[in-house]
C-alpha positions, -999 to +999 in steps of 0.1 A: -081-497+140-111-505+118-123-476+096-153-457+108-184-470+090-208-446+107-209-408+108-198-394+141-217-364+153-205-336+175-200-348+211-231-342+233-227-369+259-196-376+280-204-413+279-230-438+268-238-466+292-246-499+275-261-527+297-285-556+299-317-546+315-311-574+340-282-553+352-302-521+355-294-515+391-257-513+384-264-490+354-285-467+375-258-465+402-231-459+376-252-432+359-259-413+391-223-417+403-207-403+371-231-373+368-227-365+405-189-366+403-170-333+406-136-333+390-109-321+414-104-283+408-067-287+402-073-309+372-101-289+357-090-271+325-058-291+320-052-304+284-052-342+278-054-364+247-092-362+252-092-324+253-096-300+282-107-317+314-142-306+323-156-298+358-184-323+355-190-355+335-224-345+323-245-355+306-242-393+305-267-412+283-284-443+297-313-458+276-342-466+300-366-482+276-365-517+262-354-515+226-378-525+198-379-559+183-363-546+152-329-562+144-313-527+142-307-501+168-334-474+170-326-439+158-325-424+193-298-449+205-278-447+173-277-409+175-268-410+211-239-434+204-227-411+176-228-381+200-209-398+229-173-394+236-169-428+253-188-460+257-191-478+291-203-514+291-217-529+323-202-564+319-218-596+331-230-629+317-263-611+310-247-584+289-223-609+272-253-626+256-273-595+250-279-588+213-284-551+219-253-546+240-233-563+213-249-541+186-242-510+206-205-519+211-202-526+173-219-494+164-196-474+186-164-491+174-175-485+138-172-448+146-135-454+150-136-451+187-125-486+198-100-469+222-128-451+240-146-483+251-145-490+288-158-519+308-172-522+343-172-559+354-200-566+378-203-604+375-189-633+356-154-640+344-134-624+316-122-650+291-144-677+304-157-684+269-122-700+262-125-723+292-144-756+286-174-759+308-173-723+319-185-706+288-217-694+306-195-673+330-181-651+302-188-614+310-174-599+277-196-601+246-181-610+212-179-573+201-158-565+232-135-596+228-126-590+192-112-561+171-131-550+141-122-560+106-121-534+078-157-542+069-169-533+104-175-569+115-157-587+144-124-602+132-105-631+147-080-607+163-085-605+201-091-572+217-081-563+253-110-543+268-101-516+294-119-528+325-126-517+361-137-547+383-165-545+408-163-581+418-155-591+454-118-590+461-111-569+430-110-531+426-139-523+449-167-498+443-147-466+447-116-476+429-136-491+400-155-458+397-123-438+397-107-460+371-136-454+348-135-416+355-097-416+349-103-432+315-131-408+306-109-378+315-078-391+299-057-390+331-038-417+350-057-436+377-030-429+403-030-392+395-067-389+398-068-409+430-041-387+445-060-356+436-092-371+450-075-377+483-061-342+484-095-328+476-111-348+505-085-333+528-093-298+517-130-304+522-125-308+559-148-278+564-177-274+587-200-294+565-175-323+562-168-322+599-205-324+607-209-353+584-180-371+600-195-365+635-228-379+624-211-410+611-191-415+643-221-409+665-243-433+645-216-459+644-212-456+682-249-460+686-248-493+667-219-505+689-236-494+720-270-510+712-263-536+738-257-511+766-284-499+789-316-486+773-312-451+789-277-447+777-285-459+742-315-435+740-294-406+752-268-413+724-294-417+698-310-384+709-276-367+705-272-382+670-307-372+659-302-337+673-271-334+651-289-348+621-318-324+628-293-295+627-279-308+594-313-311+578-326-279+594-304-248+598-276-262+576-299-273+548-318-239+549-285-220+545-274-243+516-308-240+500-305-202+499-273-205+479-287-233+458-261-259+469-283-289+463-252-310+456-239-307+492-274-310+506-279-343+486-247-358+501-258-349+536-294-361+531-284-394+515-264-402+547-292-392+569-317-413+549-295-444+553-293-436+590-331-433+595-337-464+574-315-484+599-335-473+629-366-489+644-400-472+642-413-488+674-403-487+710-388-452+706-399-418+720-425-396+702-399-368+701-375-390+682-402-400+657-411-363+652-375-356+644-373-384+619-405-374+601-392-338+598-358-350+585-373-374+560-395-345+548-365-323+542-347-351+523-378-355+501-378-317+494-341-317+483-347-347+460-378-330+446-358-299+438-332-321+420-359-337+398-355-371+415-393-376+418-393-413+426-366-409+453-385-378+466-417-398+469-399-425+488-387-400+514-420-383+516-439-416+521-415-426+549-421-393+566-459-396+561-460-430+577-444-415+609-463-382+608-497-400+603-491-423+633-481-394+655-511-373+644-536-401+650-522-407+685-528-371+695-556-355+675-556-323+697-519-317+691-519-289+665-482-291+654-486-328+647-518-322+626-500-294+607-470-317+600-493-345+588-511-321+564-479-305+552-463-339+542-495-350+526-493-319+505-458-327+494-468-362+484-496-347+463-472-323+447-449-352+438-478-371+421-489-339+403-454-334+388-455-371+376-488-364+359-510-384+383-537-358+390-561-382+407-535-392+433-524-356+437-559-343+443-566-371+468-535-362+488-544-325+487-580-330+498-569-353+526-546-325+539-574-300+535-597-322+557-571-323+584-566-286+584-603-279+586-607-302+616-577-286+632-590-251+625-621-259+646-599-268+675-574-239+671-591-211+652-568-182+641-536-202+641-514-183+615-494-214+605-526-233+599-539-204+577-506-204+558-509-241+550-544-235+538-530-209+515-505-234+500-532-261+496-556-236+479-528-229+454-522-266+448-558-276+445-565-247+422-538-259+399-552-294+398-587-282+391-573-259+364-556-288+348-589-307+347-606-278+330-626-269+361-618-232+359-646-218+380-637-240+409-600-232+404-609-195+405-627-199+439-595-215+453-573-187+440-596-160+454-596-177+488-558-179+486-556-142+479-580-134+508-561-156+533-527-142+521-538-106+524-550-113+560-518-130+570-496-102+555-517-076+573-509-092+606-472-096+599-457-079+568-422-091+576-430-128+570-413-135+537-432-167+529-465-150+534-455-122+511-443-148+485-477-165+485-495-132+483-476-127+451-484-162+439-521-155+445-519-125+422-500-146+397-527-173+397-554-147+392-534-133+364-534-166+346-572-170+351-577-135+337-556-145+307-576-176+301-608-155+304-595-132+277-589-102+301-554-092+291-554-059+309-562-074+343-539-104+336-509-080+332-520-059+362-520-091+384-486-101+371-472-066+378-485-068+413-467-101+418-435-087+402-435-057+426-437-082+456-411-106+443-387-078+434-391-061+468-384-095+486-354-103+464-338-068+470-343-073+507-322-105+506-301-107+474-284-139+485-317-158+487-317-178+455-351-192+462-365-157+461-345-149+429-362-179+414-396-165+422-386-132+407-373-146+374-405-167+370-429-137+373-406-116+350-408-143+323-446-147+327-451-109+326-429-106+295-446-133+274-480-118+283-470-082+274-459-097+240-495-109+235-507-073+236-481-063+210-454-050+233-428-073+220-398-052+231-409-052+268-417-089+264-382-097+252-367-075+279-384-093+307-376-127+293-340-118+288-338-107+325-353-141+335-329-160+314-299-141+328-309-148+364-316-185+356-282-189+338-264-174+368-281-197+392-275-228+370-238-220+370-238-220+408-254-255+410-258-274+377-276-302+396-306-280+404-330-293+378-357-267+387-334-239+375-323-259+345-360-263+335-367-226+338-336-217+318-347-240+290-384-230+291-378-193+289-351-197+263-377-214+241-402-186+248-377-158+240-367-177+209-403-174+196-403-136+200-368-133+184-380-154+154-411-133+149-390-102+153-367-114+124-337-124+146-333-160+133-297-166+146-306-157+182-338-177+180-319-208+168-293-206+195-319-202+222-340-231+210-310-254+206-301-247+242-337-254+253-339-287+235-305-298+248-314-291+284-349-307+281-333-338+265-310-342+294-338-337+319-362-361+303-335-387+299-328-384+337-365-387+346-389-399+319-418-398+345-418-360+346-449-350+326-441-312+328-406-317+313-421-337+284-446-310+276-420-283+278-396-303+256-425-306+230-431-268+232-394-262+224-396-287+195-427-268+181-407-236+181-378-253+165-401-266+138-414-231+131-378-219+128-369-247+104-399-240+083-390-203+081-355-212+070-368-235+042-357-267+060-390-284+055-379-320+062-364-309+096-395-289+104-417-319+097-396-343+119-395-318+148-433-313+147-437-351+147-414-355+176-434-329+195-466-347+188-451-380+199-446-364+233-478-345+235-504-370+222-501-394+253-501-364+276-532-349+260-550-383+259-543-387+297-554-351+305-574-335+276-586-306+299-551-292+306-550-259+287-513-257+282-511-293+268-540-285+245-524-254+231-491-271+226-507-302+209-527-280+185-497-258+177-476-289+169-503-302+146-505-269+127-467-268+124-468-303+110-495-291+085-472-263+074-444-288+067-465-313+049-460-317+011-495-330+004-525-305+003-547-334+014-525-340+045-523-303+053-561-301+052-566-332+073-542-320+100-558-285+102-592-301+103-581-323+132-567-292+150-601-274+144-621-303+159-598-304+189-602-267+196-639-266+190-646-295+214-628-280+245-650-278+275-634-248+293-611-219+286-629-210+253-622-173+258-585-178+260-571-155+232-542-180+225-568-207+218-588-183+196-557-173+177-550-209+169-586-213+157-582-183+135-550-197+120-566-231+112-598-215+097-579-189+076-555-215+062-586-235+053-600-204+035-629-203+059-626-165+065-662-159+073-660-183+102-628-166+114-643-131+113-662-133+146-631-147+164-609-120+149-633-093+162-632-109+197-594-109+197-593-073+186-617-063+215-595-082+240-564-062+229-547-094+216-518-085+192-495-115+193-469-110+165-477-145+151-514-135+146-504-102+131-481-119+106-508-143+096-534-116+091-510-094+072-502-123+048-539-129+043-546-092+038-570-090+068-573-056+084-564-055+122-558-020+135-546-011+170-573-010+197-564+023+213-591+021+239-577-012+252-541+003+253-554+032+275-572+008+298-540-014+300-519+016+310-543+026+337-546-008+353-509-014+352-502+020+369-526+011+398-509-023+402-474-007+403-484+019+428-501-005+451-472-029+450-495-058+460-499-045+495-530-058+513-558-033+517-546-012+487-554-033+458-589-045+449-588-077+429-599-071+393-622-101+398-641-088+428 
C-alpha cells in the first residue's frame, strides 16, 4: 500500500460520495439510501475490522456544488475526504473522465485508505480502456484502475476496485446497495442479506401489513383497470380509503412519537400511488382524499427538512384543492382546505428564504378565508386558520422590518386565540396557538426594549405549553413546543442578568431535544433545536467561565448544522444558525488565545451571513448575527487598521437599520463597537438606555468592566420584572385573566 501523503483527520463521515455531476441523480439516490438505512439490530454493536457496527450510516458526505476552476481540490472537499471512513465512487464513463473524481480518489488513497474505496457501477464497462475501439465505455478512472506508487502518483500496477453493479442484468438496485453497505460495515454480503431478510420478517407488524395491503390493492387496481368502470371505482375507493387511514390516523399516531422514518416509508409509497392515478374522470370525493393525502406527505417531508420534496407534494395537493374549491365556492371545507395548503406552500417558501413567494401564498390564503368568513361567519375552524395565518404573516412582516404591521397581526392572533379557547378550552391546538401568540408578543416586546413584558409573555407561553405537555406526556410535538419556549425564556432571562436561570432553562430544552433526537435521528427539526440551543447555552457557559463545557456544546452545534446544511443547502434558517454557532466558536477560540482559528471561524460565519443579509437586510436576527461576526473578526485581526475598518463597518450597518432600533441586543453591539473605537461619549446615551431597560447581558457587563465604565443594578426594573412575571405565572395564559402588556 502506498504511504499516506496527507494527514487523516478523525472520522466524521461514514462515507464520501464522489461522482460526476452528470451522474447526480444516482448520487442523490445513493446518499438518501445510505442515510436512511437502519442496520439490522442483531448486527449493531458487533466488532469488525472497521470497528463497532453502528445503528445508522450517518452522516454521508456528498458535495453538491461544482468545484472551482482551481487545479486542486478545495479545502472543504479535502477536509471531508480526510474525515471520511470510506470513499464511494459512482462509476460511469462520465466519472472515468472527470478530473475531480480522479483527484478525489487520489486524495483518499494518499491517506492510506485504498482498501476503503468502493465503486457503484451505473453505466459503462470496467476494463473497456484496454479494449481497442471501446475506450470511451470505460467506467473506472485512472486512479481507480491503478495502485499508488510510493510518491502518491498512480503506478503501473493494476488495482482491483471493489464494485457493486447497478447495470441491467447485474446485481440489481437492492443487492448493489447491500453490497456497498456490507463493505462500509465490514461484514459479509451474504451475512448482511440474511439479516436483512430476517429483519423484514420481524417487521410484519401492523404498519408493514397495512403497507402490503396497499401494495396488493393498488396492484389489483392496475390489473382490473380493464374491468367495468363501477367495479374499478369501487376498488380504487377501497385503496384510497386504506391510504387515507395510513396518512391520517396512522400518521398522527406516528407523529406523536416522532417516528418520521416509518412515516416517510409509508408516504413515499402513497406518493408513487397518487402520481400514477389520473386527475380527471374521477369522483370529487376521490380528489379530496388525494389532496389531503398529498398534504400530509408534504408535512412529513417538511419535518424531515426535505424542503424541495415537501414543496412538490404541497404543490400537487394545491392543484387538486384549488380545482375543487373553484368548482364549489360555497363549500366551506373545500375553501378551508385550499387556504390551508396555500399556507403550507408559503411556509415552505419562507424556510427556503423566498419571502416574496411566502407572503404571496399567505395573502392568497387570507383572501380565501375572508371571503369564506362572509359566507359562514363564526366557523371555529375558519377562525383557527386565520390564527395560523396571522402568525405566519406576522413573521414575514417582522423579517422585512415592518414591526408595527407584524404587531397588529400578533395582537389579532392573540384576540382570536383567546376567543377560541374561551369557547372550548379542551382544544389542544387552540391552546398551543394561544401560547404562540404570547410568544410572538414577547419577541416584539424584546425588540422594543421592554424586557419585563417580554419575559412575562414568555412565562405565559411556558405555563400553557407545560400544562399541555403534562396532560399528554407521549405527545412529542407538544414536548417540542415546551422545549422551544423554555430555551427562549432562558436566553431572555440571561439578558436581564439572571444567568443561572437562563442556563437552567436552556439545559432543560437541550435535554428534551436530545431525548427526542435519540428516538428519531431523521427528524431534522429536533436536530436543529438541539444544535441551536447548544450554541446558545455555550455562550452563557463561556461568559460564566466554563470554557470546556462551552467548547463541547459548540462543537456539537457546528457538527449538527454542518450535516443539516450539507443535506439541504437551500435552508436559509440552518445557514444563519450555523453562522451563529461559528460566531460563538470564534469568541471561544479568541478567549483561549487561538487567534488564527477565531479569525477563520468568524470569516466562515460571514461567508454564510453576507448573502443572507444582502437578500434580506431587514431581518433582525440576521442583522445581529452579521454584526456580531464582524466584531469577532475585528477582535481576531492582527492589524489595528483592519480592526478599525471592521468595527466602523459594523457601526454603519447598525446605524442605518430602519426598524428595531430599541432592541437592547442591537444597542449592546453598538456600545461595543463605539467603546472599542474609544468613542465613549457617543456610547454614554446608549448605555443609559440599556440600564433603564434592565439589560444586563454578561457580555456587556464584561466589556464595561474591562473599560472601567460604571453600570450598577437597576433595582426598580428588577422589582417590576418580578411583579409582571408573578402575574403571568398566576394567570397561566388563560383567556380573560391576562391583559396583554401591549394593550
